[in-house]
C-alpha positions as CSV (number, residue, x, y, z in Angstrom):
1,X,141.2,107.6,107.4
2,X,139.0,110.5,106.4
3,X,139.7,109.8,102.8
4,X,138.8,106.2,103.3
5,X,135.5,107.1,104.8
6,X,134.7,109.6,102.1
7,X,135.5,107.0,99.4
8,X,133.2,104.2,101.1
9,X,130.5,106.8,101.2
10,X,130.7,107.2,97.4
11,X,130.8,103.5,96.5
12,X,127.0,103.6,97.2
13,X,126.1,104.1,93.5
14,X,123.4,102.9,90.9
15,X,125.6,99.8,90.5
16,X,125.0,99.0,94.2
17,X,121.4,98.5,93.6
18,X,120.4,95.0,92.4
19,X,116.9,93.9,91.2
20,X,116.2,90.2,91.6
21,X,113.6,88.5,89.2
22,X,110.9,86.3,90.8
23,X,112.8,83.1,90.9
24,X,116.1,84.7,92.3
25,X,114.1,86.2,95.2
26,X,112.3,83.1,96.0
27,X,115.6,80.9,96.0
28,X,117.5,83.7,97.8
29,X,114.7,84.1,100.5
30,X,112.7,80.8,100.5
31,X,111.6,81.3,104.1
32,X,109.5,84.3,103.2
33,X,107.4,81.9,100.8
34,X,107.4,78.4,102.5
35,X,108.6,79.1,106.1
36,X,111.4,76.8,107.2
37,X,113.3,74.5,105.0
38,X,114.1,71.4,106.9
39,X,114.7,67.8,106.0
40,X,111.2,66.6,106.3
41,X,111.5,65.4,110.0
42,X,109.1,68.3,111.1
43,X,105.3,68.4,109.8
44,X,105.9,72.2,109.0
45,X,109.2,71.7,106.9
46,X,109.2,73.3,103.5
47,X,108.9,70.0,101.4
48,X,105.3,69.5,102.8
49,X,104.6,73.2,102.2
50,X,105.3,72.6,98.5
51,X,102.9,69.9,98.3
52,X,100.3,71.9,100.1
53,X,100.7,74.9,97.7
54,X,99.9,72.7,94.7
55,X,97.1,70.9,96.6
56,X,95.4,74.2,97.5
57,X,94.8,75.1,93.9
58,X,93.1,71.8,93.5
59,X,91.0,72.3,96.5
60,X,90.0,75.8,95.4
61,X,88.8,74.2,92.1
62,X,86.8,71.6,94.0
63,X,85.4,74.3,96.2
64,X,84.1,76.3,93.1
65,X,82.4,73.0,92.0
66,X,84.9,71.6,89.6
67,X,86.5,68.2,90.2
68,X,85.6,65.7,92.9
69,X,88.8,63.7,92.9
70,X,92.6,64.4,93.3
71,X,95.3,62.0,92.8
72,X,98.7,62.2,94.2
73,X,101.8,60.0,93.9
74,X,105.0,60.2,95.6
75,X,107.8,58.0,94.3
76,X,110.9,58.5,96.3
77,X,111.6,62.3,95.9
78,X,109.1,62.9,93.0
79,X,105.6,64.3,93.6
80,X,102.9,64.2,91.1
81,X,99.4,65.8,91.7
82,X,96.4,65.6,89.4
83,X,93.2,67.4,89.7
84,X,90.0,67.3,87.6
85,X,89.0,70.9,87.8
86,X,88.8,73.2,84.8
87,X,92.5,73.1,83.9
88,X,94.6,76.2,83.6
89,X,93.7,78.4,80.3
90,X,96.2,77.0,77.8
91,X,97.6,80.2,76.7
92,X,98.5,81.0,80.3
93,X,100.2,77.7,81.4
94,X,103.7,79.3,81.7
95,X,102.6,82.5,83.1
96,X,100.5,81.1,85.9
97,X,103.5,79.0,87.3
98,X,106.3,81.6,86.5
99,X,105.0,85.1,86.7
100,X,104.4,86.8,90.0
101,X,101.1,88.5,90.2
102,X,99.5,86.3,87.5
103,X,96.4,84.2,88.5
104,X,92.7,84.0,88.7
105,X,92.6,84.6,92.4
106,X,92.8,88.5,91.9
107,X,89.4,88.2,90.6
108,X,87.1,87.9,93.6
109,X,84.3,86.7,91.6
110,X,86.1,83.6,90.4
111,X,87.6,82.6,93.7
112,X,85.3,84.3,96.5
113,X,86.6,82.3,99.3
114,X,90.0,80.9,98.1
115,X,92.9,79.8,100.2
116,X,95.7,81.4,98.2
117,X,95.0,84.9,97.1
118,X,98.5,86.4,96.1
119,X,99.3,83.8,93.2
120,X,102.7,83.0,94.6
121,X,102.2,79.3,95.7
122,X,103.1,77.5,92.5
123,X,105.7,79.9,91.4
124,X,107.5,79.0,94.8
125,X,107.3,75.4,93.9
126,X,108.6,75.9,90.6
127,X,111.6,78.1,91.9
128,X,112.6,75.6,94.6
129,X,112.4,72.4,92.3
130,X,115.2,70.7,90.4
131,X,112.4,69.7,88.0
132,X,108.9,71.0,87.5
133,X,106.5,69.9,84.9
134,X,102.9,71.6,84.5
135,X,100.3,70.0,82.1
136,X,96.8,71.5,81.5
137,X,93.9,69.6,79.9
138,X,91.1,71.7,78.7
139,X,88.2,70.9,76.4
140,X,90.0,68.2,74.5
141,X,93.4,70.0,74.2
142,X,96.5,69.9,76.3
143,X,99.7,71.9,76.9
144,X,102.8,71.0,78.8
145,X,105.6,73.3,80.1
146,X,108.9,72.0,81.8
147,X,111.1,74.1,84.2
148,X,114.4,73.6,86.0
149,X,114.8,75.8,89.2
150,X,112.1,78.2,87.8
151,X,113.8,78.6,84.4
152,X,111.6,77.4,81.4
153,X,113.3,74.6,79.7
154,X,110.6,73.5,77.1
155,X,107.2,74.8,76.2
156,X,105.4,72.1,74.2
157,X,102.9,72.9,71.6
158,X,99.1,72.4,72.2
159,X,97.9,68.9,71.1
160,X,94.7,67.3,71.0
161,X,93.8,64.7,73.9
162,X,90.8,62.5,75.2
163,X,91.9,63.0,78.7
164,X,89.5,64.7,81.2
165,X,89.8,68.2,82.1
166,X,92.2,69.3,84.9
167,X,95.8,70.0,85.9
168,X,98.7,67.6,86.3
169,X,101.9,68.9,88.2
170,X,105.1,67.0,88.8
171,X,108.0,68.3,90.9
172,X,111.3,67.2,92.5
173,X,112.3,69.5,95.3
174,X,115.7,71.1,94.9
175,X,118.1,69.0,97.3
176,X,120.6,71.9,97.4
177,X,117.7,73.8,99.2
178,X,116.1,71.0,101.0
179,X,119.3,69.1,102.1
180,X,119.0,65.3,102.8
181,X,115.1,65.6,102.6
182,X,112.7,62.6,102.8
183,X,108.9,62.7,102.9
184,X,107.4,61.1,106.1
185,X,104.1,59.7,104.9
186,X,102.4,60.1,108.5
187,X,102.5,63.8,108.1
188,X,101.0,63.6,104.7
189,X,98.3,61.3,105.9
190,X,97.3,63.7,108.4
191,X,97.3,66.5,106.0
192,X,95.2,64.8,103.3
193,X,92.6,63.6,106.0
194,X,92.3,67.5,107.0
195,X,91.6,68.3,103.4
196,X,88.7,65.6,103.2
197,X,87.2,66.6,106.6
198,X,86.8,70.0,105.3
199,X,85.5,69.0,101.9
200,X,83.0,66.4,102.4
201,X,82.7,64.1,99.5
202,X,86.1,65.0,98.0
203,X,87.9,61.9,97.1
204,X,91.9,61.9,97.3
205,X,93.9,58.8,96.1
206,X,97.4,58.9,97.6
207,X,99.8,56.1,96.5
208,X,96.9,53.8,96.2
209,X,95.1,54.8,99.5
210,X,91.7,56.4,99.4
211,X,90.7,59.4,101.5
212,X,87.0,60.6,101.9
213,X,84.9,61.9,104.5
214,X,81.0,62.1,104.6
215,X,80.5,64.0,107.8
216,X,83.2,66.6,107.8
217,X,84.4,67.9,111.3
218,X,82.4,65.2,113.0
219,X,84.6,62.5,111.3
220,X,87.8,64.5,112.4
221,X,86.8,64.4,116.0
222,X,85.8,60.8,115.8
223,X,89.4,60.1,114.7
224,X,91.0,62.3,117.2
225,X,89.1,61.0,120.3
226,X,88.4,57.6,121.8
227,X,84.6,56.9,122.2
228,X,85.2,55.2,125.7
229,X,87.0,58.3,126.9
230,X,84.8,61.2,125.7
231,X,82.5,62.6,128.4
232,X,79.5,63.1,126.0
233,X,78.8,62.4,122.3
234,X,80.5,64.9,120.0
235,X,78.5,68.0,119.3
236,X,78.4,68.9,115.6
237,X,77.0,72.4,114.4
238,X,76.9,73.8,110.9
239,X,75.9,77.2,109.5
240,X,76.6,79.3,106.6
241,X,80.4,79.7,106.2
242,X,81.2,78.0,109.7
243,X,81.1,74.5,111.0
244,X,82.0,73.4,114.5
245,X,82.5,70.1,116.5
246,X,83.5,69.6,120.0
247,X,83.5,67.4,123.1
248,X,85.4,67.0,126.3
249,X,87.6,64.1,127.3
250,X,90.0,63.3,130.2
251,X,93.3,64.8,128.6
252,X,94.7,67.7,130.0
253,X,95.1,71.0,128.1
254,X,93.0,72.2,125.0
255,X,93.0,70.2,121.8
256,X,91.9,72.7,119.1
257,X,92.0,72.3,115.3
258,X,91.1,75.5,113.4
259,X,90.6,75.9,109.6
260,X,90.0,78.7,107.2
261,X,88.8,78.1,103.7
262,X,90.0,74.5,103.8
263,X,93.4,75.6,105.3
264,X,94.7,74.0,108.5
265,X,95.8,77.0,110.5
266,X,98.3,75.3,112.8
267,X,99.1,78.5,114.7
268,X,95.5,79.4,115.1
269,X,94.4,83.1,114.6
270,X,91.4,85.3,115.0
271,X,88.9,82.6,114.3
272,X,90.4,80.1,116.9
273,X,90.5,82.9,119.5
274,X,87.0,84.0,118.7
275,X,85.8,80.5,119.4
276,X,87.8,80.2,122.7
277,X,86.2,83.4,124.0
278,X,82.7,82.8,122.6
279,X,82.5,79.3,123.9
280,X,83.4,80.5,127.4
281,X,80.8,83.3,127.3
282,X,78.0,81.1,125.9
283,X,78.6,78.4,128.5
284,X,78.6,80.9,131.4
285,X,75.4,82.4,130.1
286,X,73.7,79.1,129.7
287,X,74.5,77.8,133.3
288,X,74.2,81.3,134.5
289,X,77.5,80.8,136.5
290,X,80.7,82.6,136.2
291,X,83.1,79.6,135.7
292,X,86.7,80.1,135.2
293,X,87.6,80.1,131.6
294,X,90.3,77.5,132.1
295,X,87.8,75.1,133.7
296,X,85.4,75.6,130.8
297,X,88.0,75.0,128.1
298,X,90.1,72.5,130.1
299,X,90.1,68.9,128.4
300,X,88.1,70.3,125.3
301,X,88.6,68.7,121.9
302,X,87.3,71.0,119.3
303,X,87.4,71.7,115.5
304,X,86.3,75.0,113.9
305,X,86.2,75.8,110.2
306,X,85.2,79.1,108.8
307,X,84.9,80.4,105.1
308,X,86.3,84.0,104.8
309,X,86.3,86.5,101.9
310,X,89.8,87.3,100.9
311,X,91.5,86.0,104.0
312,X,94.5,87.8,105.5
313,X,97.2,85.5,107.0
314,X,100.1,86.5,108.9
315,X,102.6,84.8,106.6
316,X,102.8,83.2,103.1
317,X,102.5,79.8,104.6
318,X,99.0,80.6,105.9
319,X,99.4,78.9,109.4
320,X,97.8,81.9,111.3
321,X,94.8,83.9,110.2
322,X,94.9,87.7,110.8
323,X,91.6,88.6,109.3
324,X,89.4,90.7,111.8
325,X,86.3,90.5,109.5
326,X,84.5,87.7,107.7
327,X,83.3,89.6,104.7
328,X,84.2,93.0,103.3
329,X,82.1,95.5,105.3
330,X,80.8,92.5,107.1
331,X,80.8,91.3,110.9
332,X,84.0,91.0,112.8
333,X,85.3,87.5,113.2
334,X,84.6,87.8,117.1
335,X,81.0,88.7,116.6
336,X,80.4,86.3,113.7
337,X,81.5,83.4,115.9
338,X,79.8,84.6,119.0
339,X,76.4,85.0,117.3
340,X,76.6,81.6,115.7
341,X,77.3,80.0,119.1
342,X,75.0,82.0,121.1
343,X,72.3,80.8,118.8
344,X,73.2,77.2,117.8
345,X,75.0,76.1,121.0
346,X,72.6,77.6,123.3
347,X,69.6,75.8,121.4
348,X,71.5,72.6,121.3
349,X,72.2,72.6,125.2
350,X,68.5,73.4,125.9
351,X,67.5,70.6,123.7
352,X,69.9,68.1,124.9
353,X,69.8,68.1,128.8
354,X,71.8,64.9,129.1
355,X,74.8,66.4,127.2
356,X,74.3,69.8,129.1
357,X,74.6,67.9,132.5
358,X,77.7,65.9,131.4
359,X,79.4,69.2,130.2
360,X,78.6,70.9,133.5
361,X,80.1,67.9,135.6
362,X,83.4,68.1,133.4
363,X,83.8,71.8,134.1
364,X,83.1,71.3,137.8
365,X,85.6,68.4,137.9
366,X,88.1,70.7,136.3
367,X,87.4,73.4,138.9
368,X,87.9,70.9,141.8
369,X,91.2,69.7,140.4
370,X,92.4,73.2,139.9
371,X,91.6,74.2,143.5
372,X,93.3,71.1,144.9
373,X,96.4,72.0,142.9
374,X,96.5,75.6,143.9
375,X,98.4,75.1,147.2
376,X,101.1,72.8,146.0
377,X,101.5,74.7,142.7
378,X,102.3,78.0,144.7
379,X,105.1,76.1,146.6
380,X,106.4,74.3,143.6
381,X,106.6,77.5,141.7
382,X,108.4,79.3,144.4
383,X,111.0,76.5,144.5
384,X,111.4,76.4,140.8
385,X,111.9,80.2,140.8
386,X,114.8,79.8,143.3
387,X,116.2,76.9,141.4
388,X,116.0,78.7,138.2
389,X,118.5,81.2,139.6
390,X,121.2,78.5,139.9
391,X,119.6,75.7,137.8
392,X,122.4,73.4,136.9
393,X,120.0,71.2,135.1
394,X,119.4,73.8,132.3
395,X,122.1,75.2,130.1
396,X,119.9,77.7,128.2
397,X,120.5,79.3,124.8
398,X,119.9,82.8,123.6
399,X,116.9,82.7,121.1
400,X,113.6,81.4,122.1
401,X,110.5,80.4,120.3
402,X,108.5,82.9,122.2
403,X,110.8,85.9,121.9
404,X,109.4,88.8,120.2
405,X,111.2,89.3,117.0
406,X,113.1,92.4,116.4
407,X,111.9,95.0,113.5
408,X,115.4,94.8,112.1
409,X,116.4,91.4,110.5
410,X,113.1,89.9,111.6
411,X,113.3,87.1,108.9
412,X,116.5,85.9,110.1
413,X,115.5,85.9,113.7
414,X,112.4,83.9,112.9
415,X,114.6,81.4,111.2
416,X,116.7,81.0,114.4
417,X,113.4,80.8,116.5
418,X,112.2,77.9,114.3
419,X,115.7,76.1,115.2
420,X,115.4,76.7,118.9
421,X,116.1,73.3,120.4
422,X,116.2,71.8,123.9
423,X,118.1,68.5,124.4
424,X,117.0,66.4,127.2
425,X,119.9,64.1,128.2
426,X,120.6,61.6,130.7
427,X,123.5,62.0,133.1
428,X,126.4,64.4,133.1
429,X,128.7,62.8,130.6
430,X,126.1,63.1,127.8
431,X,125.0,66.5,128.7
432,X,128.6,67.6,128.9
433,X,129.4,66.5,125.2
434,X,126.2,68.1,123.9
435,X,126.9,71.4,125.9
436,X,130.3,71.7,124.5
437,X,129.3,71.1,121.0
438,X,126.0,72.9,120.8
439,X,125.1,76.2,119.3
440,X,124.6,78.7,122.2
441,X,122.3,80.8,120.1
442,X,119.6,78.2,119.5
443,X,120.4,75.0,121.4
444,X,119.8,74.4,125.1
445,X,120.5,71.2,127.3
446,X,118.4,69.9,130.2
447,X,120.1,67.3,132.1
448,X,118.2,64.5,133.8
449,X,119.4,63.0,137.0
450,X,118.5,59.5,136.1
451,X,115.4,57.6,135.1
452,X,112.4,59.9,135.6
453,X,109.1,58.6,137.3
454,X,106.6,56.7,135.3
455,X,103.7,59.0,135.6
456,X,101.1,57.1,133.8
457,X,97.6,57.3,135.7
458,X,99.0,60.0,138.0
459,X,97.4,63.2,138.3
460,X,98.9,66.8,137.4
461,X,99.8,67.1,141.0
462,X,102.9,65.0,140.5
463,X,104.2,67.6,137.9
464,X,104.6,70.0,140.8
465,X,105.6,67.5,143.6
466,X,108.3,66.0,141.4
467,X,111.2,68.6,141.3
468,X,112.6,67.3,138.0
469,X,109.2,67.4,136.3
470,X,108.4,70.9,137.8
471,X,111.8,72.2,136.5
472,X,111.4,70.6,133.0
473,X,107.9,72.2,133.0
474,X,109.3,75.7,133.7
475,X,112.3,75.3,131.4
476,X,109.8,74.7,128.6
477,X,107.3,77.4,129.9
478,X,104.1,75.3,129.2
479,X,102.5,75.4,132.6
480,X,99.7,77.6,131.4
481,X,99.4,76.2,127.8
482,X,101.5,76.1,124.6
483,X,101.4,79.7,123.7
484,X,104.5,80.5,125.8
485,X,106.6,77.4,124.6
486,X,110.2,78.5,124.6
487,X,111.7,75.9,122.1
488,X,110.3,74.7,118.7
489,X,112.0,71.4,119.1
490,X,112.3,69.0,122.2
491,X,114.8,66.4,121.6
492,X,115.1,63.4,123.8
493,X,119.0,62.6,123.6
494,X,119.5,59.3,125.4
495,X,121.9,56.4,124.8
496,X,120.8,53.7,122.3
497,X,120.7,51.0,125.0
498,X,117.9,49.4,127.2
499,X,118.2,52.1,129.8
500,X,118.1,54.9,127.3
501,X,115.2,53.4,125.6
502,X,113.4,53.2,128.9
503,X,114.1,56.9,129.7
504,X,112.7,57.8,126.2
505,X,109.5,55.9,127.0
506,X,109.3,57.5,130.5
507,X,109.6,61.0,129.0
508,X,107.2,60.4,126.2
509,X,104.8,59.2,128.8
510,X,105.3,62.4,130.7
511,X,104.6,64.6,127.7
512,X,101.6,62.4,126.5
513,X,100.0,62.3,129.9
514,X,100.3,65.9,130.9
515,X,101.3,68.0,127.6
516,X,99.8,66.1,124.8
517,X,99.9,69.1,122.4
518,X,103.6,69.2,122.4
519,X,103.5,65.7,120.5
520,X,100.3,66.6,118.6
521,X,101.8,69.6,117.3
522,X,105.1,68.1,116.3
523,X,107.4,69.4,118.9
524,X,109.0,66.2,120.2
525,X,111.8,64.3,118.6
526,X,114.4,61.6,119.3
527,X,117.9,62.4,118.5
528,X,119.6,59.8,116.2
529,X,123.4,59.5,116.8
530,X,125.7,57.1,115.2
531,X,126.2,53.6,116.6
532,X,129.4,52.9,114.8
533,X,132.6,54.9,113.6
534,X,134.3,53.1,110.7
535,X,137.6,54.7,109.7
536,X,141.0,54.1,108.1
537,X,143.9,56.7,107.9
538,X,142.3,58.4,104.8
539,X,138.5,58.7,105.8
540,X,136.1,58.3,108.7
541,X,132.6,57.2,108.2
542,X,129.7,57.3,110.9
543,X,127.0,54.7,110.6
544,X,123.6,54.8,112.2
545,X,122.7,51.1,111.9
546,X,124.3,47.7,110.8
547,X,123.4,48.2,107.1
548,X,125.3,51.4,107.0
549,X,128.2,50.0,108.7
550,X,128.6,47.0,106.4
551,X,128.6,49.5,103.4
552,X,131.2,51.5,105.1
553,X,133.5,48.5,105.8
554,X,133.0,47.4,102.1
555,X,134.0,50.9,100.9
556,X,137.1,51.4,103.1
557,X,138.2,47.7,102.8
558,X,141.5,46.4,104.4
559,X,140.0,45.8,107.8
560,X,139.1,49.3,108.9
561,X,139.0,50.3,112.6
562,X,135.4,49.9,113.9
563,X,134.3,51.7,117.0
564,X,130.9,50.9,118.6
565,X,129.4,53.8,120.5
566,X,127.8,52.5,123.6
567,X,126.7,55.9,124.9
568,X,126.6,59.5,124.0
569,X,129.3,60.2,126.5
570,X,131.8,58.2,124.4
571,X,131.4,60.5,121.5
572,X,133.9,63.5,121.8
573,X,132.4,67.1,121.7
574,X,134.3,67.7,118.5
575,X,132.6,64.7,116.9
576,X,129.2,65.4,118.4
577,X,129.2,68.9,116.8
578,X,128.6,67.4,113.4
579,X,125.7,65.4,114.6
580,X,123.7,68.5,116.1
581,X,124.4,71.2,113.6
582,X,121.3,72.1,111.4
583,X,122.9,70.5,108.4
584,X,123.9,67.3,110.1
585,X,121.2,66.7,112.9
586,X,119.2,63.6,112.4
587,X,115.9,63.7,114.4
588,X,113.1,61.0,114.5
589,X,109.9,62.9,115.1
590,X,107.3,61.3,117.8
591,X,104.3,60.9,115.6
592,X,100.6,60.2,116.8
593,X,99.2,58.3,114.0
594,X,95.6,59.1,112.7
595,X,93.2,57.1,115.1
596,X,95.8,56.6,117.8
597,X,94.4,57.4,121.2
598,X,96.7,58.6,124.1
599,X,95.3,56.9,127.0
600,X,94.8,53.6,125.3
601,X,98.5,53.7,124.0
602,X,99.8,54.6,127.6
603,X,97.6,51.9,129.2
604,X,99.2,49.3,126.9
605,X,102.8,50.4,127.1
606,X,103.1,51.8,130.6
607,X,100.1,50.3,132.4
608,X,99.8,47.1,134.4
609,X,99.0,44.8,131.5
610,X,102.2,43.0,131.9
611,X,101.0,39.6,130.5
612,X,99.7,41.1,127.2
613,X,102.9,43.1,126.7
614,X,104.9,39.9,127.5
615,X,103.0,38.0,124.9
616,X,103.4,40.8,122.2
617,X,107.2,41.0,122.8
618,X,107.5,37.1,122.5
619,X,105.5,36.9,119.4
620,X,107.3,39.8,117.6
621,X,110.9,39.3,118.9
622,X,113.6,39.6,116.1
623,X,116.9,38.1,116.6
624,X,119.7,39.9,114.7
625,X,121.7,37.0,113.4
626,X,124.5,39.4,112.2
627,X,125.1,40.5,115.7
628,X,125.2,36.9,116.9
629,X,127.8,36.0,114.2
630,X,129.9,38.8,115.4
631,X,129.8,37.9,119.0
632,X,130.7,34.3,118.0
């Protein structure tokens, strides 16, 4: 035994040390470069980060004053992006997309306030693509290079051209890395609008659709709010390296959009926190009253954009700003934002008495609502605390989104956090199957007793009075905002029948009414499970719709056995496991499209406009002839 230990110790030699080249490292550890992988069903999945990395370079060119137009085309799984900037210097076309630590952004004079400073972005896209082609056009000459998974396959010679200067990149993501991926155009739509809001005058053409903004963040908030529901006209303030727009509405929570150097920081950061604190201080000073911070920020809808010299982000995907200073040896982010608001917002409120009065009324309304809730909230929280000790509704998992990652194996732990999921199921049979099949590390199950309450038009008081809603709120840990959210994905798992659809609607109403940020930030999904099982003695095929069923029947031939699953409880735990593993799970994201307004949507679908809804259903009713033929 002692000899074996001694031998193992001496096995650690020079041969044990392995150096990876740039593309091997990116392919081995893609999460370090593009965050989570995913199949495209989540807005922060890697395939969207690949597009963003290429677009960021185009935006940086535009910011420097070169190129007012960007063209994007997505054809199935192939992405092509063309800008009209200066073009990559022809002698460096290969190096810029295939050599780490190569790029213009190390020269602060060339890219003072760039998004990407480490020159990794396009290299990651190259390494993670089955096919990658880059073409630069510069002063009447052009050069092309083609790669496969980061390996140079062909470097073309320089040729003459009459095309306009710029860079054209085409890539096809590697389907062995991004399994079963697909692009959801609504996510890209939101991403492209954000680029335009932050770069007034920039024109983006995406698959024939034109995106352009004249008024920056003012346009953004106009699309994110409903004119009939905001409490006062949108306030739009601009200064050197900072832009701000805000208003208050009747939604719950805080709706904040923050940007750095044209980059949408979905997880906020120092600039967003600086705005939250500065806004409270300036409002208190203006009204000379010590309002509660939650009352001042409650129901706010705001967007803030800052330009920072050499920004520091907390990850390569640049979703959270870590910079403490705006410029080298310049003001802290906190002081920079505070000084701007103390000057501009204070002046604005003094000059616009009507808006100042409307803001005051909104704050005092939030204050009254909070005090009215205080009593029932205390009782409800005590009940929830007792229930949590023996909560039969929640079968929890081990890893949560809000856990502090350990120093060791941090990257692997964060990957598990990104997969943290809670399934909301109807009844014991469905929850039983999921509970037995789930991963206890990352998948939790919350079981509903039956149909939840239609909470449209009700106040937040009902969240505490209704035991099921209160327990769900505590399971998610969202009572005091999204910062403590315990699961990255909230998955509604109901039967694909009329009752199941109704429960989906009721749950989505609950989230949109009281916790809209869950939907706006892309945390809510619908679980897709197979409707049919088609099998013979050799093969079993699970089908999610009629088209897939027909194809399976045709493939297997000779009258295979067909089973129609009426509910989740009919699928055995062993079968269910294949439908909720990370490789096999199919999720349909709940998406609010640009211009959708929550209260108007809820009023239409869940309000009392019965006749209007009835007419819509009659006019849009589709009869599935195939189902009728089967029944006959």
